[in-house]
C-alpha positions as CSV (number, residue, x, y, z in Angstrom):
1,M,102.6,112.9,90.2
2,K,103.3,109.1,89.8
3,I,103.8,106.2,92.4
4,K,107.0,104.3,92.2
5,P,107.0,101.2,94.2
6,L,110.1,99.9,96.1
7,G,111.4,96.2,96.5
8,D,108.7,93.4,95.7
9,R,105.8,95.9,95.9
10,V,103.2,96.5,93.0
11,V,100.8,99.3,92.7
12,I,97.3,98.1,91.5
13,K,93.9,99.8,90.9
14,N,90.7,98.0,91.2
15,M,88.5,97.2,88.5
16,D,84.9,98.5,88.7
17,A,82.5,96.2,90.7
18,E,79.6,94.6,89.0
19,E,76.5,97.0,88.9
20,T,74.0,94.0,88.7
21,T,73.4,90.5,89.7
22,K,73.2,87.6,87.2
23,G,69.6,87.7,87.9
24,G,69.4,91.4,86.9
25,I,69.0,93.0,90.2
26,L,70.6,96.4,90.4
27,L,73.0,96.6,93.4
28,T,73.5,99.6,95.7
29,S,77.0,101.0,96.6
30,G,76.8,99.5,100.0
31,A,75.7,95.9,98.7
32,K,78.8,95.6,96.0
33,E,81.4,93.3,97.1
34,K,84.9,94.6,97.0
35,P,86.4,93.5,93.7
36,Q,89.5,91.3,93.9
37,L,90.5,91.9,90.1
38,A,92.8,94.9,89.5
39,E,95.0,96.4,86.8
40,V,98.9,96.6,87.5
41,L,100.0,100.1,87.1
42,A,103.5,99.9,88.4
43,V,106.0,97.3,89.6
44,G,108.9,97.6,91.9
45,P,112.5,96.4,90.9
46,G,112.4,93.2,93.0
47,G,116.0,92.5,93.8
48,N,117.2,91.2,97.2
49,V,114.4,91.7,99.6
50,D,114.8,90.7,103.3
51,G,117.7,88.5,102.4
52,K,116.0,86.7,99.5
53,E,116.4,87.1,95.7
54,I,113.0,88.2,94.4
55,K,112.0,88.1,90.7
56,M,109.2,90.2,89.5
57,Y,106.6,88.2,87.5
58,V,104.0,90.8,86.9
59,E,104.0,93.7,84.6
60,P,102.1,97.1,84.1
61,G,99.0,96.8,82.1
62,Q,98.3,93.1,83.2
63,K,95.0,92.2,85.1
64,V,95.4,90.3,88.2
65,F,93.5,88.7,91.2
66,Y,94.9,89.7,94.7
67,S,94.1,88.5,98.2
68,K,91.0,90.0,99.7
69,Y,92.6,91.9,102.6
70,A,96.1,92.5,101.2
71,G,97.8,95.8,100.7
72,T,97.6,99.5,101.7
73,E,95.0,101.5,100.3
74,V,96.3,105.0,99.3
75,K,94.6,108.2,97.7
76,L,96.6,110.2,95.2
77,E,95.1,113.3,93.5
78,G,91.4,111.9,93.9
79,E,92.2,108.3,92.6
80,E,92.5,105.3,95.0
81,Y,95.2,102.8,94.6
82,I,96.5,99.7,96.4
83,I,100.0,99.0,97.3
84,V,100.6,95.0,97.7
85,R,103.4,92.8,97.8
86,Q,103.9,90.5,94.8
87,S,103.2,87.7,97.0
88,D,99.9,89.0,97.7
89,I,99.0,88.6,93.8
90,L,97.2,85.2,93.3
91,A,96.9,85.0,89.6
92,I,97.5,86.9,86.1
93,V,94.3,87.0,84.1
94,E,95.0,86.4,80.4
């Protein structure tokens, strides 16, 4: 089963959180900060959304930073994904 986003939506999946600090301290799962770095899995068509023409700038396979509290978390077949608007993506990591 695949997720196909509509409009200006983008499906992303979080990259793994850091397991240790810079000083070498091992972090427990509760102490890890939610990562804001994710991989783009699928991109909507853009087009005319709410009366505005939207051009999609991200592509599947790119790594991006997104707003901390953005999007909707969904679970499908045991995997966790986040669906965000393209405007919630802050930067593309090259």
